[in-house]
N, C-alpha and C positions, 0 to 999 in steps of 0.2 A: 771179138774174143777178149780184147783188153778190158773193155768195160765189165764183162762178166767176171774176168779174173780179179779185178779190183773189188768188185762187189763181194765175191767169195772171200777174198783176203780180209776185208773189213769184217765180214760176218763171222768168220772163223776166229780171228783174233779177239774181237770185241765180246763174243759170247763166252770166251774163257776168262775175261777180266772180272774183277770185283769192283763195282761202282759204288761210290759213297758220296751222297749229296751233303757237303759240309756246311753250306749256307744257302739260304733262299728256297728251301723246300716249301712248295705251295705258292710261290710268288706268281707263277704263270696262271694258276687257278684264280688267284685274287684279281689279276689283271682282267681276265675274262669275265669274272663275276661283276666287275665294275662297269661292264659294257664296252671295254676297250679290247684292242688286239695288240699283239706284241711285235716289236721290231727287234729281233734277236741280233745282237752284235758280239763278235768274238774275233780273236786274232787268227790270222791265216795258219799259224803253226799248229793250231788245234783242230784242223779240218777233219782229220781221220777220226778222232774220238767224238767230236761233235756230231758228225754225220750219223754215227750209230746211236748216240744217246737220245737225239731228238727225232729218230726215225718214225715213219708212218703217222705223222701229224698233219700232212698236207702243206707243210711250210714251203713257201716260194722263196727260192734262193737266187740272189743276183749272181750270175756267172758271166765271165767275159765272153766277148764275141770272137775270140781266137779259136784255133783248133783245139787247144787245151781245154778251153771253156766248153766246147762241144763235147769233148770226151768226158769231162766231169759231169756235165748235164745228163749224159746217158746213164752213168752208173748210179747217180744219186736218185734218179727216177725209180730205179729198182728198190730203193729204200723209202719210197713214198713221198718224195719231194717234187715240187714243181720248179721250173726255172724261168727267170726273167733275164734275157740276154742283154748285157751291157756292163760297163765298168766305169771307173773314174776317168779312164782315158778314151773310151769309145762307146757311144750310144747310151751315155748315162741318163740323158733326159727322157728318152723313150722307156728305159728300164725303170726309172723312178715313177713315171706315169703308170706303168703296168703294176708296179708294187702298190701305188696309191689305190688303184682300182681293186687290187686284192684285199687290202685292208678294209676298204669300204664294203666289200662283199663278205667280210668276216673271216678272212684268211690271213694267218700270220705270215710274216716275211723275215728274211735273214740276210745279213751282210758279213763278209770278212772285211772288217773296216780298215785294214791296212793293205788290202789287195787292190788290184791283181798282182802288182809287182813291187809293192813296198813304197817307202822304206818300212821295214818291219817294226811293229809296235808303235806306229804313228797313225792315229785315227784320222781318216778322211771325213769330210763333212756330210756325206750322203745320208746317213741315218738321221742326223739332226735336221737337215733340210726336209726329209720325209716326215719326221715327227712334227715339225712346225706346221707343215702343210695339212696333215691329217688329224692332228691331235691325239695320235696313238702313243703307246708307251715304248720307249727304248728299253730293252732288257739286256744289259751286258752280262756275259757269263764267261767263265774260263774252265777248261778241263785240263788237268795235269796228271798224267800217269806217273807212277813212281819210277818205273823202269821203261826207258824208251830207246829206240834207235833214232838218232837225229840225222836227217838227210843234209847233204852239203848244198843246200839251196838258199836263196835270199831270205826265206821265211823261217829257216831252220825247222822245217816240217818234222813233226814228231810221229813216229810209228811205234805204237806201244809194243812191248815185248809180251808175248802170250802169258796169261795167268797173273799179270801184274794188277795192282790196285790203281784206281783212278779217282782223284778227288774232283768233285764238281762244285764249283763256286758260282752261285747265282746272286747278282746284286739286286738292290732295290731298283724299281723302274725309274726312268728319267722322263719327265714330261716337259715338252717345249711349248710354251703358250702360243696360241694362234696369234699371228701378227706381232710376235715379240720383236722388239727393236734389236739392232745389230749387237749392242753390248750384251743383251740377254742371250742371244743366240751364241755369241762367243763364250759366255759363261757356261752354257750347257755343253758346248763342244769341249771345253776344258774339263768339265765334270766327267764327261764320257771318257776322255783320255785318261784321267787319273783313276777313275773307277776300273 
């Protein structure tokens, strides 16, 4: 019942919104045209909006192995996502291996890079590790609705107010060279954080 409720909530609110891609329009098409796949990265606070905006693309999302992760996995499948169970705290190696296989099979993947429990707006290194191993493109993005209800959670989760506008900001892709030395990996991690 709850996963159907949240699916319908996202669907009803998001369909009422006005979406405006303010930067990066066409970046995902350029990545695919170059023979690469995307590793989508975004902040946990934007899950609500991001789930709707990128729906029905077959993107595989890393979700935690907790009960909350199971719940989230159920309702995002209704929006055309796959899941890889694991997080920075539990099962990360297995989940990264699954995501690597997805990328090799031509399937894009996604991370909330400050999840599953924060600290908020601090990027963990999973996306950079995956990009270094696979040679695929990290694609940072952010979605910010003009009017939101902010939940009192660690991530300050944003639930858009119906009929609001939402700005979508998509950055240039970040590539991590295969076999990059530690200082280059650190530089890419800092670039991802600042982007």
